[in-house]
C-alpha positions, 0 to 999 in steps of 0.5 A: 692245312688240309690233307689235300694240301699236304699231299700236294706239298709232298708231291712237289718235294718228291718231284724236286728231289727227283729233279735234283737227283737227275741233275746230280746224275747228269753232272756226275756223268757229263764226262768233264769236270763241273764246279758250281760256286755262288756269287760269293765264290763259295763252292756249291758243287763239284763232281768227281771228274773235277776232283780227279782232274785237279787231284782232289780226293773227294768233292766233300773236301771242297764243297762250301770252301772259298773257291778263290783259295782253291784257285790260289792253291791249284795254280801251282799245278799249271805251267803259267800260274799267273795266267791261270789266275788272271784268266779267272778274274777276267772271266768273272769281271766280264760276266759273259760266257767264255769257252775254250780257255787252254790250260797247260799243266806242269805234268804235260796235260792240257785242259780246256775251260769254259765259263758260264755265269748262272742267274736264277731270277732276280735273286742272283746266281753264281758261276759254273766252270767246266773243265775237259782233259783235252790232252789227247785231242790237242796232241792229235791236233798238233800231230795233224798240224805237223803232218799238214806242215810236212805234207805241204813242205813235201808237196812244195819241194816236189819237182812236179806240179801237184793238185789234190781234189776231193770227190766233189772237185774241191781243191784240197791242196796245190803247190806253187810249182803247179801255178808257175808251170801253167801260169795260173792267176793269183787266187785261182783256187777260189776264182776259177770254177772246176770247169774253168780250171779244166779249160785253162789247162786244156787251152795251153796244150796242143791237143785240148781235147786229149786233156779234157778226155783224160779229166772226164774219164778220171771223174767218171772212173775215180779208181782209174789211174791215168797217164798221158804226155802233153805238149804245151803251146810253148813246146814243153813236154809235160807228163800228166798222172791222175791217181785216186787217193783213199781214206778209210778204204774208200776213194776220197779224191784225186791227185793230179801230178804234172812233171816237166819232162822237156829236158828228159825227152831232149836227153832221150832224143840225144841218146837215141840220136847218139845210138843211131850215129853209133850204129851208122858209124859202125856201118860206115867203118865197116864199109870203109875198111872193106872199100879200102881193101878193094882200093888197095887191089885196084890202086896196086894193080893200076900202079903195077900196070903203069910201071910196066909200060914204056915211058911215053906210052899213051896208056900211061896217062890213062892209068895215071888218071885212074891212079888219081881217082883211086887216091880221091876215093881213098880221101872219101873213105878217110872221111867215113872212118873219121865219122865212124871213129869219134872219140879223142883226135889222133893227131899228126903234124899237119899243114892247113893250106892245101886242106882248106883249099880242098875242103872249100872246093868240095863243100861248094861244088855245084852251088851258086856260092863262091869262096874268096880264100886268103890263106897265109903262105907261111901258115904254121903247122898244127898238131891235129887229126886231119879227118876231124879238122876236115869235118869241122871245116866242111860243116862250117862251109856247108852252114855258110852256104846254106845261109845264102840260098840265093848265092853269094860269096864266102870269105875264108882266111887263115893266118898266124896269130899270137894270143895273149890273156888267159891262154897265150901262145901261137895259134892258127886262126881260121875265119869264115864269113858269110853274107847270109841271113844272120843269127838272132841275139836270142839264138846265137848263144845256143848254136853250138848246143847239140840238136839246136837248129833253126833250119826246118829240116836241120838236125843240129849236129854240124856246129855241135860236132865242130865245137866238140872237135875244136875243143878236143884239140885244145882250140877255141871256136866262136861266132859273131852275127848280125841279122840281115848282115851275116855271120863270122865263125872264128876257129883258133888251133894251137900251132905245133910245138915244132917250129917252121913248116918247110914247103912240102917236097915230093918223097924221094925214091927209096931203095933197100937191098933184097929182103925176105918179107912175110905178108899176113892178110886175109884177102887173097887179092891184097896179098897178091898185089902187095907181093907183086909190088915187093917182088918187082923190086927184088924182094922175096915174099911169103904169105900167111892168111892170119896170125896163127899162120904167120907165127908158124911160118916165122918160126919155121923160117927161123928154124931153117936158118932163113928168117924173115927180115920184115913182116907186114901184118893186117891189123884186123882178121875177121874170125882169126888172129889179127896183127895186135895179138900176133905181133905180141906173140911174135916178139916173144919168139924174136924180140928183134922182129921188124913188123909193119902194121897195115889196115883199112881202118887207117884211123885205128888208134894203133895205127897212130901209136904203132910203136907202143904196140910193138910195130916198127912201121905203119902203112895204111890201106890203100897204099901205092907201091912207093908208100909200101917201100918207104914203110919197109925202109923206115924199119931199117932207118933208111927213110928220111922223108917220112915220119913214123 
């Protein structure tokens, strides 16, 4: 061999050694376990990572060894040894590359295994096995999957419709509530483009341009938070919020949230209306109180003037008409007080015959609707709040009248019934039938709901108030209707537990011996007219402007040996001690004191339950002289015609 040939051979060998060294270095630094074996399954090479993964001290210990034996020894390391061996045999039999076999070890680690058959020319080859410790990555993937499941569960359980998009407008996630809320078609996430999605949402609102402006503004200013209230074509109120979400500190996309706020808006409206009604009620109560004080003066002086005239005087008739007008005005203030009070009914024994006639005349006055009344003469009395029952009937009659704009007839009947079934007992049944437009089957179940109305300018309060009042009286109210035929409203009230309603009789005149009486009222004119009424029949009268003066006057009279027989106290004294506090202190001075409560707030609970608060009688303003005398007589047990 020539020196030239010898040099070439030497260079080739050196080049081969260098290549092998490079390959060995690559295999050692590939950051995975690598094992080569020949066709006979003898280990040709194993790197340090491979030995470390399987707990082998040194590669030299397995090079040249039969790898099938090593497999048998290593299978005890795995959670499923049989699957470990079967997968190896399957890969060898197939002779095709396979990647990503997952191996779970008993110590909790997770390996991934790749298999690559090796061919070197026609002389055969061997097998290469690659092992990676994927424990941390698999755990991270599992945690990511768990987080995704939790995120999906949170989004799906949200009360809002949710849509999350990346910076390019691609959908990342959405929930089913969003699809139901907007009626989205199946597979909409893939079938609708970004522009088509915007139009689909926008066209379901009453102001599509508003929705489109919001989405465009959000796209142009990704970091901006946008909130807008939308109204859908079907009347729902939807609160929309568009917010950015960040990844790594940078805006990665936008989150759209749609919350159905219809019920909340309705509750807020109900609350606002309730506040308005409360404010108006307070105003009405104040007006009624002051008006009743004025009426007391007017009615009292008219009565005194009429009584001072000789019988047959022509002026008697005029003053009598004025007296009647004052009594009608008293009924109007009673309605104002009913409106202002609300709450639980203040019940008294009541006969409905005259009330139904009076309310029907009031409700239909000046209209083209007439009322055909059929009220049983022997109607049982009920225990009810007269003002509230008047309100119920007025609301029902006005509704019936408005249902017949072209005019017609309303049939009003009242009869005694004995109910059976779940709520047996005696009832007074009131039936109101109109021949108007009727109510659709769809709307009929909702007519007693607060603020539900089918009238263009209606407030939806009348029937709701009627339902509430009847319910608070322990009664029932129901409705039947047929479109084009009319509506029937039935009200059933519990009959009074006391039997028999005797025909009302005019109160008999009441007389009492001359008494010493103290009148406490902050109104000079009220004190004056009440004093004149009492002095006219022989009583001696003293006056006090508030509770403090009354207590001082009472104590002084006792000390002088001329005690007062009766004290009449106004319940409410602006800026001073009223009747409630004064009677409590007075009874400490004299437990036998006879005290009558008087007030322009005739529906105040104290007026209905005066005895519990220490009063022996009650007289509501405005009052006639005979009513005042009867209240005084009642304190001495002389009144047989009134109930106190």
